[in-house]
C-alpha positions as CSV (number, residue, x, y, z in Angstrom):
1,X,31.0,-12.4,-30.6
2,X,28.0,-14.7,-31.6
3,X,29.9,-17.8,-30.6
4,X,31.0,-16.3,-27.3
5,X,27.4,-15.3,-26.5
6,X,26.0,-18.7,-27.4
7,X,28.6,-20.4,-25.2
8,X,27.6,-18.1,-22.3
9,X,23.9,-19.0,-22.7
10,X,24.7,-22.7,-22.9
11,X,26.8,-22.6,-19.7
12,X,24.0,-20.6,-17.9
13,X,21.4,-23.2,-18.9
14,X,23.7,-26.0,-17.8
15,X,24.3,-24.5,-14.4
16,X,20.6,-23.8,-13.9
17,X,19.6,-27.3,-14.8
18,X,22.3,-28.8,-12.5
19,X,21.2,-26.6,-9.6
20,X,17.5,-27.6,-10.1
21,X,18.4,-31.3,-10.2
22,X,20.6,-31.1,-7.1
23,X,18.1,-29.1,-5.2
24,X,15.3,-31.5,-6.1
25,X,17.1,-34.3,-4.1
26,X,17.5,-32.1,-1.1
27,X,14.1,-30.4,-1.1
28,X,11.8,-33.2,-2.2
29,X,11.7,-35.1,1.1
30,X,11.3,-32.0,3.2
31,X,8.6,-30.5,1.0
32,X,6.7,-33.7,0.8
33,X,6.9,-34.4,4.5
34,X,5.9,-30.8,5.3
35,X,2.9,-31.2,3.0
36,X,1.9,-34.5,4.6
37,X,2.2,-33.0,8.1
38,X,0.1,-30.0,7.0
39,X,-2.6,-32.3,5.5
40,X,-2.4,-34.6,8.6
41,X,-2.7,-31.7,10.9
42,X,-5.7,-30.2,9.0
43,X,-7.4,-33.6,9.1
44,X,-6.8,-34.0,12.8
45,X,-8.0,-30.5,13.6
46,X,-11.1,-31.2,11.6
47,X,-11.7,-34.4,13.5
48,X,-11.2,-32.5,16.8
49,X,-13.7,-29.9,15.6
50,X,-16.2,-32.6,15.1
51,X,-15.5,-34.0,18.6
52,X,-15.9,-30.5,19.9
53,X,-19.3,-30.1,18.2
54,X,-20.5,-33.5,19.6
55,X,-19.2,-32.5,23.0
56,X,-21.2,-29.3,22.9
57,X,-24.3,-31.2,21.9
58,X,-23.9,-33.5,24.9
59,X,-23.6,-30.6,27.3
60,X,-26.5,-28.8,25.6
61,X,-28.6,-31.9,26.0
62,X,-27.9,-32.0,29.7
63,X,-28.6,-28.2,29.9
64,X,-32.0,-28.7,28.2
65,X,-32.9,-31.5,30.6
66,X,-32.0,-29.3,33.5
67,X,-34.3,-26.6,32.1
68,X,-37.1,-29.1,31.8
69,X,-36.6,-30.1,35.5
70,X,-36.6,-26.4,36.5
71,X,-39.9,-25.8,34.8
72,X,-41.7,-28.8,36.3
73,X,-44.5,-27.8,38.6
74,X,-44.2,-30.9,40.9
75,X,-40.5,-30.3,41.5
76,X,-41.1,-26.6,42.0
77,X,-43.8,-27.4,44.6
78,X,-41.6,-29.9,46.6
79,X,-38.5,-27.6,46.6
80,X,-40.7,-24.6,47.6
81,X,-41.5,-26.3,50.9
82,X,-37.8,-26.2,51.8
83,X,-37.7,-29.8,53.1
84,X,-37.8,-32.5,50.4
85,X,-38.0,-35.4,52.8
86,X,-41.1,-34.1,54.6
87,X,-43.2,-34.5,51.5
88,X,-43.3,-38.3,50.8
89,X,-45.9,-38.1,48.0
90,X,-44.0,-35.3,46.5
91,X,-40.9,-37.4,46.4
92,X,-42.6,-40.1,44.4
93,X,-43.8,-37.5,41.9
94,X,-40.4,-36.0,41.6
95,X,-38.8,-39.4,41.1
96,X,-41.4,-40.4,38.5
97,X,-40.8,-37.1,36.5
98,X,-37.0,-37.5,36.6
99,X,-37.1,-41.2,35.6
100,X,-39.4,-40.3,32.8
101,X,-36.9,-37.8,31.4
102,X,-33.8,-39.9,32.0
103,X,-35.0,-42.8,29.9
104,X,-34.4,-40.7,26.8
105,X,-30.9,-39.5,27.9
106,X,-28.3,-42.2,27.8
107,X,-25.5,-39.7,28.5
108,X,-27.0,-38.8,31.9
109,X,-26.1,-40.9,35.0
110,X,-28.5,-39.3,37.4
111,X,-29.9,-36.1,39.0
112,X,-29.3,-34.7,42.5
113,X,-31.6,-32.2,44.1
114,X,-30.4,-30.3,47.2
115,X,-33.1,-28.4,49.2
116,X,-32.8,-25.4,51.4
117,X,-31.9,-27.6,54.4
118,X,-28.9,-28.9,52.4
119,X,-30.6,-32.4,52.2
120,X,-29.6,-34.5,49.1
121,X,-32.2,-36.3,47.0
122,X,-30.9,-38.4,44.1
123,X,-32.5,-40.2,41.2
124,X,-30.8,-42.6,38.8
125,X,-27.4,-42.6,40.5
126,X,-25.7,-45.8,41.4
127,X,-25.1,-44.7,45.0
128,X,-27.5,-44.1,47.9
129,X,-27.1,-40.4,48.4
130,X,-29.5,-39.9,51.1
131,X,-27.8,-37.5,53.4
132,X,-27.0,-33.9,54.1
133,X,-24.3,-31.5,53.0
134,X,-21.9,-30.2,55.5
135,X,-19.6,-27.2,55.0
136,X,-20.9,-26.6,51.5
137,X,-19.2,-23.1,51.5
138,X,-15.9,-24.9,51.4
139,X,-16.8,-27.0,48.4
140,X,-15.2,-25.9,45.2
141,X,-18.3,-25.8,43.1
142,X,-20.7,-24.0,45.5
143,X,-19.4,-20.5,45.3
144,X,-19.1,-20.7,41.5
145,X,-22.7,-21.8,41.0
146,X,-24.0,-19.1,43.3
147,X,-22.1,-16.4,41.3
148,X,-23.7,-17.7,38.0
149,X,-27.1,-16.7,39.4
150,X,-29.1,-19.3,37.5
151,X,-26.7,-20.2,34.7
152,X,-25.0,-23.5,34.8
153,X,-21.4,-24.6,35.6
154,X,-19.6,-27.8,34.7
155,X,-17.7,-29.4,37.6
156,X,-15.6,-32.4,38.4
157,X,-15.9,-31.6,42.1
158,X,-19.5,-32.9,42.7
159,X,-18.3,-36.3,43.9
160,X,-17.3,-34.6,47.2
161,X,-20.9,-34.4,48.2
162,X,-21.1,-38.2,48.6
163,X,-19.3,-40.8,50.7
164,X,-17.6,-42.4,47.7
165,X,-16.5,-40.2,44.8
166,X,-18.2,-41.0,41.5
167,X,-15.2,-40.3,39.3
168,X,-17.0,-41.4,36.1
169,X,-19.2,-38.3,35.7
170,X,-19.2,-34.6,35.0
171,X,-21.9,-32.5,36.8
172,X,-23.9,-29.7,35.2
173,X,-24.9,-27.6,38.3
174,X,-27.2,-24.7,38.5
175,X,-29.2,-22.9,41.2
176,X,-32.9,-24.1,41.3
177,X,-35.1,-20.9,41.3
178,X,-38.7,-20.3,42.1
179,X,-40.4,-19.4,38.8
180,X,-42.8,-17.0,40.4
181,X,-40.4,-14.9,42.6
182,X,-37.0,-16.2,41.4
183,X,-35.8,-17.0,44.8
184,X,-33.2,-19.7,45.3
185,X,-35.0,-23.0,46.3
186,X,-32.0,-25.3,46.1
187,X,-29.4,-26.7,43.8
188,X,-29.8,-29.0,40.8
189,X,-27.2,-31.5,39.5
190,X,-27.4,-33.2,36.2
191,X,-24.6,-35.8,36.0
192,X,-23.1,-36.6,32.6
193,X,-21.4,-39.9,32.2
194,X,-17.8,-39.4,31.0
195,X,-18.3,-42.4,28.7
196,X,-20.4,-40.0,26.5
197,X,-17.2,-37.9,25.9
198,X,-15.2,-41.0,25.3
199,X,-17.7,-42.1,22.6
200,X,-16.8,-39.0,20.6
201,X,-13.4,-40.5,19.7
202,X,-13.9,-44.2,20.4
203,X,-14.1,-45.0,16.6
204,X,-10.9,-43.1,15.6
205,X,-8.7,-43.9,18.6
206,X,-5.7,-46.2,17.9
207,X,-4.9,-47.1,21.5
208,X,-1.5,-48.6,20.7
209,X,-0.3,-45.6,18.7
210,X,-1.9,-42.3,19.9
211,X,-3.3,-40.4,22.8
212,X,-6.5,-38.3,23.3
213,X,-7.1,-36.1,26.3
214,X,-10.2,-34.1,27.4
215,X,-9.5,-31.4,30.0
216,X,-11.7,-28.9,31.8
217,X,-11.2,-25.1,32.1
218,X,-8.8,-25.7,35.0
219,X,-6.8,-28.1,32.9
220,X,-7.9,-31.1,35.0
221,X,-8.3,-34.4,33.0
222,X,-11.9,-35.3,32.3
223,X,-10.9,-38.4,30.4
224,X,-7.9,-39.7,28.4
225,X,-7.2,-42.9,26.5
226,X,-4.5,-44.5,24.4
227,X,-0.8,-44.2,25.1
228,X,0.6,-42.1,28.0
229,X,2.9,-39.9,26.1
230,X,2.5,-36.4,27.4
231,X,3.5,-36.0,31.0
232,X,2.3,-33.1,33.2
233,X,5.1,-30.7,32.2
234,X,4.7,-31.3,28.4
235,X,0.9,-31.2,28.7
236,X,1.1,-27.8,30.4
237,X,3.4,-26.5,27.8
238,X,1.0,-27.4,24.9
239,X,-2.0,-26.2,26.9
240,X,-0.3,-22.8,27.2
241,X,0.3,-22.7,23.4
242,X,-3.3,-23.7,22.8
243,X,-4.6,-21.0,25.1
244,X,-2.5,-18.3,23.3
245,X,-3.4,-19.4,19.8
246,X,-5.5,-16.8,17.9
247,X,-7.7,-19.3,16.1
248,X,-8.1,-21.6,19.1
249,X,-6.4,-24.5,17.4
250,X,-2.9,-26.1,17.9
251,X,-0.6,-27.9,15.5
252,X,2.8,-28.8,16.8
253,X,5.4,-31.5,16.4
254,X,6.5,-33.3,19.7
255,X,9.6,-35.5,19.9
256,X,9.6,-38.3,22.4
257,X,12.9,-40.1,22.2
258,X,13.5,-41.1,18.7
259,X,9.8,-40.9,17.8
260,X,7.9,-37.8,16.5
261,X,4.3,-37.1,17.2
262,X,1.9,-34.5,15.7
263,X,0.1,-32.7,18.6
264,X,-3.2,-31.1,17.6
265,X,-5.7,-29.4,19.9
266,X,-8.9,-27.3,20.0
267,X,-10.6,-25.2,22.6
268,X,-14.3,-25.2,23.5
269,X,-14.6,-21.5,24.2
270,X,-18.0,-21.5,25.9
271,X,-16.8,-24.0,28.5
272,X,-13.1,-23.5,28.5
273,X,-12.5,-27.2,27.8
274,X,-9.6,-28.5,25.7
275,X,-9.1,-31.5,23.5
276,X,-5.6,-32.7,22.7
277,X,-4.6,-35.4,20.3
278,X,-1.1,-37.0,19.7
279,X,-0.5,-39.0,16.5
280,X,2.7,-40.6,15.2
281,X,4.2,-38.9,12.2
282,X,5.2,-42.1,10.3
283,X,3.3,-40.8,7.2
284,X,3.2,-42.1,3.7
285,X,6.3,-41.7,1.6
286,X,6.6,-41.3,-2.2
287,X,7.6,-44.6,-3.7
288,X,11.2,-45.0,-4.9
289,X,10.0,-46.0,-8.3
290,X,8.0,-42.8,-8.7
291,X,10.9,-40.8,-7.4
292,X,13.4,-42.5,-9.8
293,X,11.0,-41.9,-12.7
294,X,10.8,-38.2,-11.8
295,X,14.6,-38.0,-11.7
296,X,15.0,-39.7,-15.0
297,X,12.4,-37.4,-16.6
298,X,14.3,-34.4,-15.3
299,X,17.6,-35.7,-16.7
300,X,16.0,-36.3,-20.1
301,X,14.5,-32.8,-19.9
302,X,17.9,-31.4,-19.1
303,X,19.5,-33.1,-22.1
304,X,16.9,-31.8,-24.5
305,X,17.2,-28.3,-23.0
306,X,20.9,-28.3,-23.5
307,X,20.5,-29.6,-27.0
308,X,18.1,-26.8,-27.8
309,X,20.4,-24.2,-26.2
310,X,22.3,-23.7,-29.5
311,X,19.0,-23.1,-31.4
312,X,17.7,-20.7,-28.7
313,X,21.1,-18.9,-28.6
314,X,21.0,-18.3,-32.4
315,X,17.4,-17.1,-32.2
316,X,18.5,-14.6,-29.6
317,X,22.0,-13.5,-30.5
318,X,21.6,-12.9,-34.2
319,X,18.8,-10.3,-33.8
320,X,20.8,-8.7,-31.0
321,X,23.9,-8.5,-33.2
322,X,22.0,-6.7,-35.9
323,X,20.6,-4.3,-33.3
324,X,24.1,-3.6,-31.9
325,X,25.5,-2.9,-35.4
326,X,22.8,-0.3,-36.0
327,X,23.4,1.3,-32.5
328,X,27.1,1.6,-33.3
329,X,26.2,3.3,-36.5
330,X,23.9,5.7,-34.6
331,X,26.9,6.7,-32.4
332,X,28.7,7.9,-35.5
333,X,25.7,9.9,-36.6
334,X,24.5,7.3,-39.2
335,X,20.9,6.4,-38.5
336,X,20.8,2.9,-40.1
337,X,17.6,1.0,-39.6
338,X,17.5,-2.7,-38.6
339,X,16.1,-4.7,-41.6
340,X,16.6,-8.2,-40.1
341,X,13.4,-10.3,-39.8
342,X,13.6,-12.2,-36.4
343,X,11.8,-15.3,-35.4
344,X,10.4,-13.9,-32.2
345,X,7.7,-11.3,-32.4
346,X,9.1,-9.5,-29.4
347,X,12.3,-8.7,-31.4
348,X,10.2,-7.6,-34.3
349,X,8.3,-5.2,-32.0
350,X,11.6,-4.0,-30.6
351,X,13.1,-3.4,-34.1
352,X,10.0,-1.6,-35.2
353,X,10.1,0.6,-32.1
354,X,13.8,1.2,-32.6
355,X,13.4,2.1,-36.3
356,X,10.5,4.5,-35.3
357,X,12.8,6.0,-32.7
358,X,15.5,6.7,-35.4
359,X,12.8,8.3,-37.5
360,X,11.8,10.5,-34.7
361,X,15.3,11.4,-33.8
362,X,16.0,12.4,-37.4
363,X,12.8,14.5,-37.4
364,X,13.7,16.1,-34.2
365,X,17.1,17.0,-35.5
366,X,15.5,18.6,-38.5
367,X,13.0,20.5,-36.4
368,X,15.8,21.6,-34.0
369,X,17.8,23.0,-36.9
370,X,14.7,24.7,-38.3
371,X,13.9,26.1,-34.9
372,X,17.4,27.5,-34.5
373,X,17.1,29.1,-37.9
374,X,13.8,30.8,-36.9
375,X,15.4,32.0,-33.6
376,X,18.3,33.5,-35.5
377,X,15.9,35.1,-38.0
378,X,13.7,36.6,-35.3
379,X,16.8,37.7,-33.3
380,X,18.3,39.3,-36.4
381,X,15.1,41.1,-37.2
382,X,15.0,42.4,-33.7
383,X,18.6,43.6,-33.8
384,X,17.9,45.3,-37.2
385,X,14.8,46.9,-35.7
386,X,16.8,48.1,-32.7
387,X,19.6,49.5,-34.8
388,X,17.5,51.3,-37.3
389,X,19.4,54.3,-38.7
390,X,16.7,56.8,-37.7
391,X,17.4,55.9,-34.0
392,X,21.1,56.7,-34.5
393,X,20.3,59.8,-36.6
394,X,17.9,61.2,-34.1
395,X,20.3,60.6,-31.3
396,X,23.2,62.3,-33.2
397,X,20.8,65.2,-34.0
398,X,20.1,65.5,-30.3
399,X,23.9,65.4,-29.5
400,X,24.5,68.2,-32.2
401,X,21.8,70.4,-30.7
402,X,23.2,69.9,-27.2
403,X,26.7,70.8,-28.5
404,X,25.5,74.0,-30.1
405,X,23.8,74.9,-26.8
406,X,27.0,74.3,-25.0
407,X,25.6,71.4,-23.0
408,X,28.9,69.5,-23.1
409,X,28.1,67.4,-20.0
410,X,24.9,66.1,-21.6
411,X,26.8,65.5,-24.8
412,X,29.3,63.3,-23.1
413,X,26.6,61.5,-21.1
414,X,24.6,60.8,-24.3
415,X,27.6,59.6,-26.3
416,X,28.6,57.4,-23.4
417,X,25.1,56.0,-23.0
418,X,24.9,55.4,-26.8
419,X,28.2,53.6,-26.9
420,X,27.2,51.4,-23.8
421,X,23.9,50.6,-25.4
422,X,25.4,49.3,-28.7
423,X,28.3,47.5,-26.9
424,X,25.9,45.6,-24.6
425,X,23.5,44.9,-27.4
426,X,26.2,43.2,-29.4
427,X,27.4,41.4,-26.2
428,X,30.4,39.8,-28.0
429,X,28.1,37.5,-29.9
430,X,26.5,35.9,-26.9
431,X,22.8,34.9,-27.3
432,X,21.9,34.9,-23.6
433,X,22.5,37.7,-21.1
434,X,21.9,37.8,-17.4
435,X,18.9,39.7,-16.3
436,X,21.3,42.2,-14.7
437,X,23.0,42.8,-18.0
438,X,19.6,43.1,-19.8
439,X,18.5,45.7,-17.3
440,X,21.7,47.7,-17.9
441,X,20.9,47.9,-21.6
442,X,17.4,49.2,-20.7
443,X,19.0,51.8,-18.4
444,X,21.3,53.0,-21.3
445,X,18.3,53.3,-23.6
446,X,16.4,55.3,-21.0
447,X,19.3,57.7,-20.7
448,X,19.3,58.4,-24.4
449,X,15.4,58.8,-24.5
450,X,15.6,61.3,-21.7
451,X,18.0,63.4,-23.6
452,X,15.8,63.3,-26.7
453,X,12.5,63.7,-24.8
454,X,13.3,65.7,-21.7
455,X,10.6,65.6,-18.9
456,X,8.6,63.0,-20.9
457,X,8.5,60.3,-18.2
458,X,9.9,59.1,-14.9
459,X,11.1,55.5,-14.5
460,X,11.0,53.0,-11.6
461,X,13.2,49.9,-11.8
462,X,12.8,47.0,-9.3
463,X,14.7,43.8,-9.7
464,X,14.8,41.1,-7.0
465,X,18.4,40.1,-6.2
466,X,17.5,36.4,-6.6
467,X,16.6,37.0,-10.3
468,X,19.7,38.9,-11.4
469,X,21.8,35.9,-12.5
470,X,19.2,34.1,-14.6
471,X,20.0,34.1,-18.3
472,X,17.4,35.3,-20.8
473,X,17.7,36.0,-24.6
474,X,19.3,39.4,-25.2
475,X,17.2,42.4,-26.1
476,X,14.1,40.9,-24.5
477,X,13.2,44.0,-22.4
478,X,14.4,46.8,-24.7
479,X,11.7,46.3,-27.4
480,X,9.0,46.4,-24.7
481,X,10.5,49.6,-23.3
482,X,10.7,51.1,-26.8
483,X,7.0,50.3,-27.4
484,X,6.0,51.8,-24.0
485,X,7.9,55.1,-24.8
486,X,7.0,55.6,-28.5
487,X,3.5,54.2,-28.6
488,X,2.4,55.0,-25.1
489,X,4.1,57.9,-23.3
490,X,4.8,60.1,-26.3
491,X,1.0,60.1,-27.1
492,X,0.2,61.4,-23.6
493,X,-0.4,65.0,-22.6
494,X,1.1,64.8,-19.1
495,X,4.4,63.5,-17.8
496,X,4.3,59.7,-17.9
497,X,5.4,57.0,-15.5
498,X,7.4,54.0,-16.6
499,X,7.8,50.8,-14.5
500,X,10.2,47.9,-15.0
501,X,9.8,45.0,-12.5
502,X,11.5,41.6,-12.3
503,X,10.6,39.2,-9.5
504,X,10.1,35.5,-8.7
505,X,6.6,34.2,-8.3
506,X,6.7,30.6,-7.0
507,X,8.1,28.6,-10.0
508,X,8.0,31.5,-12.5
509,X,10.2,34.6,-13.2
510,X,7.9,37.6,-13.9
511,X,9.2,40.3,-16.3
512,X,7.0,43.3,-16.3
513,X,7.0,46.6,-18.3
514,X,4.2,49.0,-17.4
515,X,3.3,52.6,-18.2
516,X,0.4,55.0,-17.9
517,X,0.4,56.2,-21.4
518,X,-2.0,56.2,-24.3
519,X,-2.5,52.5,-24.2
520,X,-2.9,49.8,-26.9
521,X,-5.9,50.1,-29.3
522,X,-8.6,47.6,-28.6
523,X,-8.4,45.8,-32.0
524,X,-4.6,45.5,-31.7
525,X,-4.8,44.3,-28.1
526,X,-7.3,41.6,-29.1
527,X,-5.0,40.3,-31.9
528,X,-1.9,40.4,-29.6
529,X,-3.7,38.3,-27.0
530,X,-5.1,35.7,-29.4
531,X,-2.0,35.2,-31.7
532,X,0.7,37.8,-31.8
533,X,2.2,36.2,-34.9
534,X,-0.8,37.0,-37.1
535,X,-0.6,40.8,-36.7
536,X,0.9,42.4,-39.7
537,X,1.0,46.0,-38.5
538,X,3.8,48.1,-37.1
539,X,4.1,46.6,-33.7
540,X,7.0,44.5,-34.7
541,X,9.0,44.9,-31.5
542,X,6.4,43.4,-29.1
543,X,5.1,40.8,-31.6
544,X,8.6,39.7,-32.6
545,X,9.7,39.4,-28.9
546,X,6.7,37.3,-28.0
547,X,7.3,35.0,-31.0
548,X,11.0,34.6,-30.1
549,X,10.2,33.7,-26.5
550,X,7.6,31.1,-27.6
551,X,10.1,29.6,-30.0
552,X,12.8,29.4,-27.4
553,X,10.8,28.3,-24.3
554,X,7.7,26.6,-25.7
555,X,5.1,25.8,-23.0
556,X,7.6,27.1,-20.3
557,X,6.7,30.6,-21.5
558,X,3.4,32.6,-21.1
559,X,2.5,36.2,-21.3
560,X,-0.3,38.6,-20.3
561,X,-1.2,42.0,-21.8
562,X,-3.4,44.5,-20.0
563,X,-4.2,48.0,-21.3
564,X,-6.5,50.8,-20.3
565,X,-5.9,54.2,-21.9
566,X,-4.1,56.8,-19.8
567,X,-4.2,54.5,-16.7
568,X,-2.2,51.4,-17.1
569,X,-0.6,49.3,-19.9
570,X,1.0,46.2,-18.4
571,X,3.0,43.7,-20.5
572,X,4.1,40.7,-18.4
573,X,6.3,37.8,-19.5
574,X,6.5,34.6,-17.4
575,X,9.3,32.1,-17.8
576,X,9.4,28.9,-15.8
577,X,12.4,28.4,-13.5
578,X,13.1,25.0,-15.1
579,X,13.7,26.6,-18.5
580,X,16.1,29.2,-17.1
581,X,18.0,26.7,-14.9
582,X,18.3,24.2,-17.7
């Protein structure tokens, strides 16, 4: 068996090592490339996040300049008049202020001011924009800026206000309000040079290998450079994915012919702009020398593992063999401990636990045997107590008296009850009787007692049908009944009442014997409640019955004793359903 087990372990090790080596060739490239793509994607997204931050800074700069222009008193005064060209001195002041601001803003091309007569006044632009707006309501940007009510919009449509579109700028547009009454006094354009956005990626762009695209909230191209890889349809597909991404970032692989590109993107949520970047996936590969070295190391490791298999097998199989021998002996009832000293501490702990288990099993067997002896002893004592000669003699005397009085019917009834009582009590050697059979013994006993003590008591017996078939130790109820009659009802001066009740209460079977007799003395009641086994008096029937139930059922048994003289004495036994069903 040892050789066979060692061979099995060696084969398992060989198969495992072979699978690992084979899987390495297949998985290495995929895992490595996946890792490189992940790193490349994270680096690209971080770069785009930096571009996003710079872009926001450019827009915020233009926004701050627009706020400075809004707050300027000279510009406020000129626009308040409603006609910018009617105030020539004011024009020079406005131009001076704007030029003074623009000299610190390289990103800004120029500024347009449109007064209430829709006249255009420009500063810093490369075009002569002197003129007037016509059909401004039809211009794409106009309605949007009115709805913003003072906040700015970014628009690519502003070139439509001039004769020649200025396609190289993005306009930050906002309504110009009077600072005193907040009425609209015109419209302010701050034009941002698109070159400012190109500068955010100029240093990283590899024009012959990749593509970078800036788009506005309507997915119109603000600027793009590098290769023209993504066409309109593919661009729309990636923009939709970017728009639905939870984190506002995109990392996808795009195949264009036989080439693969990594597509990354970010969203500028405040403006709705998007930045998309395409990079080729011709990433770094692990050198063949390093790969070969790894494979060689794995083969050497496999060899040494296989060489060590025999040693490992011996260290495992020998302790297991000793344990199996001991377990086989235990099946035959021979509790032989494992004395082998293994190399591994785990086996040593196992053997120690196993040996302790054998000790406990042996102890439990001894305790079980002793427990059975106690049960038999208590049962025998109870039987002897029940079958005391004076009970039989007294019953026979009662039968003789009835015969002399000519009460032949009662004689027959008593003899029949006496025979039934002893026959059921013996119960063909059975140790357990059903509750229904136990109640029948009590009924026979009551019949005999009523012949001996006529008009002494009236009984009431209530047994729930669901309880009749549960098995309990025989002669459990009769000793309690005997105590109730002899120590309770016989001491009373009036006719007594005796109650026998058996019912189920949740998970417990409740056995109750109650009477309204003399009751239990206080000192005896206290001793019975605390420890019935310590009482050395004459109440052997009750004490012995409690002891027997505790021995048989353990913590699945409990009892309660309540007594008040001439009112109620209640002895209740509770046995858990699990104990009765087991």
